C-alpha positions as CSV (number, residue, x, y, z in Angstrom):
1,M,17.4,-7.6,-11.9
2,T,19.8,-5.3,-13.6
3,D,20.6,-7.4,-16.7
4,Q,19.8,-6.0,-20.1
5,N,19.0,-8.1,-23.2
6,P,22.4,-8.6,-25.0
7,H,20.6,-9.8,-28.1
8,A,18.3,-6.9,-28.5
9,P,18.5,-5.2,-31.9
10,S,20.7,-2.1,-32.0
11,S,17.8,-0.1,-33.2
12,A,15.8,-0.7,-30.0
13,S,15.6,2.5,-28.0
14,P,13.7,3.5,-24.8
15,A,10.3,4.8,-25.4
16,P,9.5,8.2,-23.8
17,D,7.6,6.7,-20.9
18,Y,10.6,4.9,-19.4
19,Q,13.6,6.9,-20.7
20,G,14.1,8.8,-17.6
21,A,14.2,5.7,-15.4
22,S,16.6,3.6,-17.3
23,G,19.7,4.0,-15.3
24,G,21.4,5.0,-12.1
25,H,22.3,8.6,-13.0
26,E,23.6,10.5,-10.0
27,Q,21.3,13.4,-10.6
28,S,18.2,11.2,-10.6
29,K,19.5,9.4,-7.4
30,S,19.9,12.6,-5.6
31,Q,16.3,13.6,-6.4
32,L,14.8,10.1,-5.9
33,G,13.9,10.4,-2.3
34,I,12.3,13.8,-3.0
35,K,10.3,12.5,-5.8
36,A,9.3,9.3,-4.0
37,G,8.3,11.3,-0.9
38,R,6.3,13.8,-2.8
39,G,4.8,11.1,-4.9
40,G,3.9,9.0,-1.8
41,A,2.5,12.0,-0.1
42,F,0.3,13.0,-3.0
43,A,-0.7,9.3,-3.4
44,I,-1.8,9.1,0.2
45,G,-3.6,12.5,-0.1
46,T,-5.6,11.4,-3.2
47,Q,-6.2,8.0,-1.7
48,I,-7.8,9.7,1.3
49,I,-10.3,11.2,-1.1
50,V,-10.7,7.7,-2.7
51,V,-11.3,6.1,0.6
52,L,-13.9,8.8,1.5
53,I,-15.7,8.0,-1.8
54,Q,-15.5,4.4,-1.0
55,L,-16.8,4.9,2.5
56,A,-19.7,6.7,1.1
57,N,-20.1,3.8,-1.3
58,I,-20.1,1.4,1.6
59,A,-22.5,3.4,3.7
60,V,-25.0,3.6,0.9
61,F,-24.8,0.0,-0.3
62,S,-24.8,-1.4,3.3
63,R,-28.1,0.4,4.0
64,V,-29.8,-0.7,0.7
65,L,-28.6,-4.3,0.2
66,A,-28.8,-7.3,2.6
67,P,-25.9,-9.2,4.0
68,A,-26.8,-12.1,1.6
69,D,-26.3,-9.8,-1.4
70,F,-22.7,-9.0,-0.3
71,G,-22.1,-12.7,0.5
72,L,-23.2,-13.6,-3.0
73,V,-21.0,-11.0,-4.7
74,A,-18.1,-12.1,-2.4
75,I,-18.2,-15.6,-3.7
76,S,-18.0,-14.5,-7.3
77,T,-15.3,-11.9,-6.5
78,S,-13.2,-14.5,-4.9
79,I,-13.4,-16.8,-7.9
80,I,-12.6,-13.9,-10.3
81,A,-9.7,-12.8,-8.1
82,F,-8.3,-16.3,-8.3
83,I,-8.5,-16.5,-12.1
84,A,-7.0,-12.9,-12.4
85,L,-4.0,-13.9,-10.4
86,F,-2.5,-15.3,-13.6
87,R,-3.3,-12.2,-15.7
88,D,0.2,-10.8,-16.1
89,M,2.4,-13.4,-14.3
90,G,4.1,-10.7,-12.3
91,C,5.4,-8.9,-15.4
92,S,4.1,-5.5,-14.2
93,A,6.3,-5.8,-11.2
94,A,9.3,-6.7,-13.4
95,I,8.6,-3.6,-15.5
96,I,8.9,-1.4,-12.3
97,Q,11.8,-3.3,-10.8
98,K,14.2,-3.7,-13.8
99,E,16.8,-0.9,-14.1
100,R,16.9,-1.0,-18.0
101,L,14.1,-1.7,-20.5
102,D,13.7,-1.6,-24.3
103,Q,10.8,-1.5,-26.6
104,D,10.9,-5.2,-27.4
105,T,10.7,-6.1,-23.8
106,L,7.7,-3.9,-23.2
107,S,5.8,-5.0,-26.3
108,G,6.6,-8.6,-25.7
109,V,5.3,-8.5,-22.2
110,Y,2.2,-6.6,-23.3
111,V,1.3,-9.1,-26.1
112,F,1.8,-12.0,-23.6
113,N,-0.4,-10.3,-21.0
114,I,-3.3,-9.7,-23.4
115,G,-3.2,-13.3,-24.6
116,V,-3.1,-14.7,-21.2
117,A,-6.0,-12.4,-20.1
118,A,-8.2,-13.4,-23.0
119,I,-7.7,-17.1,-22.2
120,L,-8.4,-16.4,-18.5
121,M,-11.6,-14.6,-19.4
122,L,-12.8,-17.6,-21.3
123,I,-11.9,-19.9,-18.5
124,G,-14.0,-17.8,-16.1
125,I,-17.0,-18.0,-18.5
126,V,-16.6,-21.8,-18.9
127,C,-16.2,-22.6,-15.2
128,A,-19.0,-20.3,-14.0
129,P,-21.6,-23.1,-14.1
130,L,-19.4,-25.4,-12.1
131,A,-19.1,-22.7,-9.4
132,G,-22.9,-22.2,-9.4
133,A,-23.5,-25.9,-9.0
134,F,-20.9,-26.1,-6.1
135,F,-22.6,-23.4,-4.2
136,G,-26.0,-24.4,-5.2
137,D,-27.0,-21.0,-6.5
138,G,-27.5,-20.1,-10.2
139,R,-26.9,-16.4,-9.4
140,V,-23.2,-17.2,-8.8
141,T,-23.0,-18.5,-12.4
142,S,-24.4,-15.3,-13.9
143,L,-22.1,-13.1,-11.7
144,I,-19.0,-14.9,-12.7
145,M,-19.8,-14.9,-16.3
146,V,-20.5,-11.2,-16.4
147,S,-17.5,-10.3,-14.2
148,S,-14.9,-12.3,-16.3
149,G,-14.7,-9.6,-18.8
150,T,-13.0,-7.3,-16.4
151,I,-9.9,-9.5,-16.5
152,L,-9.2,-8.6,-20.1
153,I,-10.1,-5.0,-19.8
154,A,-7.7,-4.5,-16.8
155,A,-4.9,-6.2,-18.7
156,V,-5.2,-3.7,-21.6
157,G,-4.0,-0.8,-19.3
158,A,-1.9,-2.7,-16.6
159,Q,1.4,-2.1,-18.3
160,H,0.7,1.6,-18.9
161,S,0.0,1.9,-15.1
162,A,3.3,0.1,-14.3
163,L,5.3,2.5,-16.6
164,L,3.8,5.5,-14.8
165,R,4.8,4.1,-11.5
166,R,8.2,3.1,-12.7
167,N,8.9,6.7,-13.9
168,M,7.7,8.1,-10.6
169,Q,4.7,9.7,-12.3
170,I,2.7,9.0,-9.2
171,I,0.5,12.1,-9.6
172,Q,-0.8,11.0,-12.9
173,D,-1.3,7.4,-11.8
174,R,-3.2,8.5,-8.6
175,W,-5.4,11.0,-10.4
176,I,-6.5,8.3,-12.8
177,N,-7.4,6.0,-10.0
178,L,-9.3,8.8,-8.2
179,V,-11.3,9.7,-11.3
180,A,-12.1,6.1,-12.0
181,V,-13.4,5.4,-8.4
182,A,-15.3,8.7,-8.3
183,V,-17.2,8.0,-11.6
184,A,-17.8,4.4,-10.8
185,S,-19.1,5.2,-7.4
186,A,-21.4,8.0,-8.5
187,I,-23.0,5.9,-11.3
188,S,-23.3,2.6,-9.2
189,I,-24.8,4.5,-6.2
190,A,-27.3,6.1,-8.5
191,L,-28.2,2.7,-10.0
192,V,-28.8,1.0,-6.6
193,L,-30.8,3.9,-5.3
194,T,-33.0,4.5,-8.4
195,T,-33.4,1.0,-9.9
196,D,-34.1,-2.5,-8.6
197,I,-31.0,-4.1,-10.0
198,G,-29.8,-4.8,-6.4
199,Y,-26.4,-6.5,-6.0
200,W,-25.7,-6.0,-9.8
201,A,-24.9,-2.4,-8.9
202,L,-21.7,-3.9,-7.2
203,V,-20.8,-5.6,-10.4
204,A,-21.4,-2.4,-12.4
205,N,-19.1,-0.6,-10.0
206,A,-16.2,-3.1,-10.7
207,W,-16.8,-2.8,-14.5
208,L,-16.9,1.0,-14.4
209,I,-13.6,1.3,-12.5
210,V,-11.6,-0.9,-15.0
211,L,-13.2,0.8,-18.1
212,V,-12.6,4.3,-16.9
213,Q,-9.1,3.5,-15.5
214,T,-8.0,1.7,-18.7
215,G,-9.3,4.5,-20.9
216,L,-7.5,7.2,-19.0
217,L,-4.2,5.3,-18.8
218,W,-4.1,5.0,-22.6
219,A,-5.0,8.7,-22.9
220,V,-2.2,9.8,-20.5
221,S,0.6,7.3,-21.4
222,T,2.6,8.0,-24.5
223,W,3.9,4.4,-24.8
224,R,2.3,2.1,-27.5
225,P,3.0,-1.5,-28.3
226,S,4.9,-2.4,-31.5
227,R,6.0,-5.6,-33.3
228,V,8.3,-7.7,-31.2
229,G,11.7,-8.3,-32.8
230,N,13.3,-10.2,-29.9
231,W,11.4,-12.0,-27.0
232,Q,14.4,-12.4,-24.7
233,G,13.5,-9.4,-22.6
234,A,9.9,-10.6,-22.2
235,R,11.2,-14.0,-21.1
236,D,13.4,-12.4,-18.5
237,A,10.5,-10.4,-17.2
238,L,8.4,-13.6,-16.9
239,K,11.3,-15.3,-15.1
240,F,11.2,-12.5,-12.5
241,G,7.4,-12.5,-12.3
242,L,6.6,-16.2,-11.9
243,P,7.8,-16.4,-8.3
244,L,5.7,-13.3,-7.6
245,T,2.7,-15.0,-9.2
246,G,3.3,-17.9,-6.9
247,T,3.4,-15.6,-4.0
248,E,0.1,-14.0,-5.0
249,L,-1.4,-17.4,-5.5
250,V,-0.4,-18.4,-1.9
251,Y,-1.7,-15.1,-0.7
252,F,-5.0,-15.8,-2.4
253,F,-5.4,-19.0,-0.4
254,N,-4.3,-17.0,2.7
255,R,-6.9,-14.3,2.1
256,R,-9.7,-15.6,-0.1
257,F,-9.8,-19.2,1.2
258,D,-11.7,-17.9,4.2
259,D,-14.5,-16.6,2.0
260,I,-14.8,-20.0,0.3
261,L,-14.8,-21.8,3.7
262,I,-17.5,-19.5,5.3
263,G,-19.6,-19.4,2.2
264,S,-19.7,-23.2,1.7
265,R,-20.0,-24.0,5.5
266,W,-22.2,-21.2,6.8
267,G,-23.9,-19.7,3.8
268,I,-24.0,-16.3,2.1
269,V,-25.5,-14.4,5.0
270,E,-22.7,-15.1,7.4
271,L,-20.2,-14.5,4.5
272,G,-21.9,-11.1,3.9
273,F,-21.1,-10.0,7.5
274,Y,-17.5,-11.3,7.2
275,S,-16.9,-9.7,3.8
276,R,-18.1,-6.3,5.0
277,A,-15.9,-6.6,8.1
278,Y,-12.9,-7.3,5.9
279,S,-13.7,-4.3,3.7
280,V,-13.4,-2.2,6.8
281,L,-10.1,-3.8,7.7
282,M,-8.8,-3.0,4.2
283,I,-9.4,0.7,4.7
284,P,-5.9,1.3,6.2
285,Q,-4.4,-0.7,3.2
286,T,-6.2,1.2,0.6
287,M,-5.7,4.6,2.3
288,V,-2.0,4.4,3.4
289,S,0.0,1.3,2.6
290,G,-1.0,0.7,-1.0
291,P,-0.6,4.3,-2.3
292,A,2.8,4.6,-0.4
293,S,4.0,1.4,-1.9
294,S,3.3,2.7,-5.4
295,A,5.9,5.4,-4.8
296,I,8.4,3.6,-2.5
297,V,9.0,0.4,-4.4
298,P,10.0,2.1,-7.7
299,A,12.3,4.5,-5.8
300,L,13.9,1.7,-3.7
301,S,14.4,-0.4,-7.0
302,R,16.4,2.5,-8.4
303,L,18.6,2.6,-5.3
304,Q,19.3,-1.1,-5.0
305,S,23.0,-0.4,-6.0
306,D,23.3,2.2,-3.2
307,P,22.8,0.3,0.1
308,E,23.1,3.3,2.4
309,Q,20.5,5.5,0.5
310,W,18.3,2.4,0.1
311,R,18.4,1.8,3.9
312,D,17.7,5.4,4.8
313,M,14.7,5.7,2.4
314,L,13.3,2.4,3.7
315,T,13.5,3.3,7.4
316,N,12.2,6.8,6.9
317,S,9.2,5.5,4.9
318,V,8.5,2.7,7.5
319,R,8.5,5.2,10.3
320,I,6.1,7.6,8.6
321,I,3.7,4.9,7.4
322,A,3.8,3.2,10.8
323,L,2.4,6.3,12.5
324,A,-0.7,6.0,10.4
325,T,-1.2,2.2,10.3
326,F,-0.8,1.6,14.0
327,L,-3.3,4.4,14.8
328,L,-5.8,2.7,12.5
329,A,-5.0,-0.7,14.1
330,A,-5.8,0.7,17.5
331,M,-9.1,2.3,16.2
332,L,-10.2,-0.9,14.6
333,T,-9.6,-2.8,17.8
334,V,-11.2,-0.4,20.2
335,N,-13.8,1.4,18.1
336,A,-15.1,-1.4,15.9
337,R,-18.7,-0.8,17.0
338,D,-18.4,2.9,16.4
339,I,-16.7,2.5,13.0
340,V,-19.3,-0.1,11.8
341,R,-22.2,2.0,13.1
342,I,-21.0,5.0,11.1
343,L,-20.0,3.2,8.0
344,L,-22.6,0.3,7.7
345,G,-25.4,1.3,9.8
346,P,-27.1,-0.1,13.0
347,D,-28.0,-3.5,11.5
348,W,-24.4,-4.7,11.1
349,G,-23.6,-5.4,14.8
350,Q,-22.2,-8.9,14.0
351,A,-19.7,-7.4,11.6
352,A,-18.4,-5.1,14.4
353,E,-17.3,-8.0,16.4
354,I,-15.3,-9.4,13.4
355,V,-13.8,-6.0,12.8
356,S,-12.5,-5.8,16.4
357,I,-10.8,-9.2,16.0
358,F,-9.3,-8.1,12.7
359,G,-7.7,-5.2,14.5
360,I,-5.2,-7.8,15.9
361,S,-4.3,-8.6,12.3
362,M,-3.8,-5.0,11.5
363,F,-1.2,-4.7,14.3
364,A,0.7,-7.6,12.6
365,R,0.3,-6.0,9.1
366,S,1.9,-2.8,10.4
367,L,4.9,-4.6,11.8
368,M,5.4,-6.3,8.4
369,S,4.8,-3.3,6.2
370,A,8.4,-3.1,4.9
371,N,8.6,-6.8,3.9
372,P,7.1,-6.5,0.4
373,W,9.1,-3.3,-0.3
374,I,12.3,-5.2,0.5
375,F,11.5,-8.3,-1.6
376,L,10.3,-6.4,-4.6
377,S,12.8,-3.6,-4.7
378,L,15.7,-6.1,-4.4
379,G,14.3,-8.6,-6.9
380,Q,13.9,-11.3,-4.3
381,T,10.5,-12.6,-5.4
382,G,11.7,-16.2,-4.9
383,R,12.4,-15.6,-1.2
384,M,9.0,-13.9,-1.0
385,L,7.3,-17.0,-2.4
386,R,9.2,-19.4,-0.1
387,W,8.0,-17.4,3.0
388,Q,4.4,-17.5,1.8
389,L,4.6,-21.2,1.2
390,L,6.1,-21.7,4.6
391,T,3.4,-19.8,6.5
392,L,0.4,-20.9,4.3
393,P,-0.3,-24.1,6.2
394,L,-0.4,-22.1,9.5
395,F,-3.0,-19.7,8.1
396,I,-5.1,-22.5,6.7
397,A,-4.9,-24.4,10.0
398,G,-5.9,-21.3,11.9
399,M,-9.0,-20.7,9.7
400,L,-10.0,-24.4,9.8
401,L,-9.8,-24.4,13.6
402,G,-12.0,-21.4,13.8
403,L,-14.5,-22.5,11.2
404,P,-16.8,-24.4,13.6
405,Y,-17.4,-21.1,15.4
406,G,-18.5,-19.2,12.3
407,A,-17.0,-16.1,10.8
408,L,-15.9,-14.8,14.1
409,G,-13.8,-17.9,14.7
410,V,-12.3,-17.8,11.2
411,A,-11.3,-14.2,11.8
412,L,-9.7,-15.0,15.2
413,G,-7.7,-17.9,13.8
414,F,-6.5,-15.8,10.9
415,S,-5.6,-12.9,13.1
416,L,-3.7,-14.9,15.8
417,V,-1.6,-16.6,13.1
418,H,-0.8,-13.3,11.5
419,L,0.4,-12.0,14.9
420,A,2.5,-15.1,15.5
421,V,4.4,-14.8,12.2
422,A,4.9,-11.0,12.2
423,V,8.3,-10.8,13.9
424,P,9.8,-13.9,12.3
425,S,8.7,-12.5,8.9
426,V,10.6,-9.3,9.5
427,F,13.8,-11.2,10.3
428,Y,13.4,-13.3,7.2
429,A,12.8,-10.3,4.9
430,A,15.7,-8.3,6.2
431,H,18.2,-11.2,6.2
432,R,19.6,-10.5,2.7
433,S,19.1,-6.8,2.6
434,P,21.0,-3.6,3.6
435,V,18.8,-3.2,6.7
436,S,18.7,-5.3,9.9
437,A,15.5,-6.8,11.4
438,T,16.4,-5.3,14.8
439,G,16.7,-1.9,13.0
440,L,13.2,-2.2,11.5
441,L,11.8,-3.3,14.8
442,R,13.4,-0.4,16.6
443,V,11.6,1.8,14.1
444,T,8.1,0.2,14.6
445,G,8.4,-1.0,18.2
446,P,7.9,2.3,20.0
447,I,5.0,3.3,17.8
448,A,3.4,-0.2,18.3
449,A,3.8,0.3,22.1
450,A,1.9,3.7,21.9
451,A,-0.9,2.0,19.9
452,L,-1.1,-0.9,22.3
453,A,-1.3,1.5,25.2
454,A,-4.1,3.4,23.5
455,V,-6.0,0.2,23.2
456,L,-5.6,-0.8,26.8
457,I,-6.4,2.7,28.1
458,S,-9.4,3.2,25.8
459,R,-10.8,-0.2,26.7
460,G,-10.1,0.4,30.5
461,L,-11.8,3.7,30.4
462,D,-14.8,2.4,28.4
463,L,-15.0,5.6,26.4
464,R,-18.5,5.0,25.1
465,A,-19.9,4.7,28.7
466,M,-18.0,7.8,29.7
467,L,-19.5,9.7,26.8
468,G,-23.0,8.6,27.8
469,G,-24.5,8.1,24.4
470,S,-25.2,5.6,21.7
471,G,-25.7,7.7,18.6
472,L,-23.4,8.7,15.8
473,A,-22.1,11.7,17.7
474,A,-21.0,9.5,20.6
475,S,-19.4,7.1,18.1
476,A,-17.4,9.9,16.5
477,L,-16.3,11.3,19.9
478,S,-15.2,7.8,21.0
479,I,-13.0,7.5,17.8
480,M,-11.5,11.0,18.4
481,M,-10.7,10.1,22.0
482,T,-8.7,7.0,20.8
483,L,-6.9,9.3,18.4
484,V,-6.0,11.7,21.2
485,I,-4.7,9.0,23.6
486,Y,-2.6,7.5,20.7
487,A,-1.1,10.9,20.0
488,V,-0.2,11.5,23.6
489,G,1.4,8.0,23.7
490,V,3.6,8.8,20.6
491,A,4.6,12.1,22.1
492,I,5.6,10.4,25.4
493,V,7.7,7.8,23.5
494,V,9.4,10.5,21.5
495,M,10.3,12.5,24.7
496,L,11.5,9.5,26.7
497,D,13.4,7.5,24.0
498,G,16.4,9.4,22.7
499,A,16.9,7.1,19.7
500,T,13.3,7.5,18.6
501,R,13.4,11.2,19.1
502,N,16.6,11.5,16.9
503,A,15.0,9.3,14.3
504,F,11.9,11.4,14.2
505,Q,14.1,14.6,13.9
506,Q,15.8,12.9,10.9
507,S,12.4,12.0,9.4
508,G,11.3,15.6,10.0
509,Q,14.3,16.9,8.0
510,W,13.4,14.5,5.3
511,I,9.8,15.8,5.2
512,R,11.0,19.4,5.1
513,Q,13.2,18.4,2.1
514,L,10.1,17.0,0.4
515,L,8.2,20.3,1.0
516,G,11.1,22.4,-0.4
517,K,10.3,24.4,-3.5
518,D,13.7,24.0,-5.2
519,T,13.1,20.4,-6.3
520,F,9.3,20.5,-6.9
521,E,9.8,20.4,-10.7
522,G,11.3,16.9,-10.4
523,Q,7.9,15.4,-9.6
524,S,6.1,17.0,-12.4
525,E,8.5,16.3,-15.2
């Protein structure tokens, strides 16, 4: 989307927050890869700290609360997540993706988002008793009513966050996220350990995150809304965002429908095990893919008129991210018992079986990591929605077929479908882009092979039996052994495959550029 509102008043001028990202200046293009790489590296670095905090959060809560508590909160979280899908109608993504913006567009989008969020908050409060009646538990009603307010608070700062990411101010955006998570975790852990509020500490954690994050975003961002003189830019942003909202709606049924199925068929205890297992699966997403996307998508969006630079940045980014995500996929598959024992404690053995099954899904997610970057950076949200609609029936069928076998069956059905659609989805995403599907698969294929070999070797050797222990030390050593086997596999692939070796050398040069001192100032401007 590169069009600019032709009817905007001549007085409309870019605000300081987005002035630097308003066009395709050659100087900014030459620095874009450096800024994106440094921003992505910093985002992943801070996100590792965030994940460590969240892991501590998981470890404490899992040892204090019962599976039924997590199942109860998972039900309310799923319903709030569904309502919140419509909070900004994809307009934040439009703010990041559009090459040119004006004050009327930003203010119009902001006013629209706040109005929609307020209505959604009221809908959540009104519908809460219906949800409580459906699940036969009045506690669900109270949880939904209290949690509905987070929808409006999050909307107040959503556009400020989008502007920071648009301008490649990744450091500021990630610091805000880190501080919010740290403050919320510290207070919520103190509450659950020193009071008897139980699962309400989880709700307090969610509230604290959005409150701190929104406050810091307003403190850091210099942009402020103003009276809207022309609504055309906001309508254009909404036109871009609606297909993305549709995609997120389909993804919700893809992801959250399983919670509803398990909660209604098997109850909150089974759902509690399942939701904790899924939280472990999401560690790679929150630690690597999510933070990297916050830097990569804005950078690719600025390069959409330069196919060669766009392709180089995409493939280099995919290669680096794949190294981490395939390792985590192998660990989830092989070391599920060890990971769950360390994170959740000894009473969550049922969750470990589900985590191991979810490892299959993580392999598929790693293959598809570039797909959303392609769709969003090129403004192809309509194609993104069509693919989600095409595959949604397959995921629902997989989950329904597995439902009679409990949470483990649902996880297996979900993961097998994910694996089946992975390669076709890469071909679909790459079809109308500067990169080929075979090119992307050549990037990820050798790394996936090393991860699969690590899984087979680790399972064949039965590392836990070799280590001769069942405590936390043996679990940690088992995980480290998988890491070593994977690293050796990657090294062998690099040595034997000339194309992969050359590609890694190019990526190494790219990384050295990111570490160079001559352009460091570009990220901090």
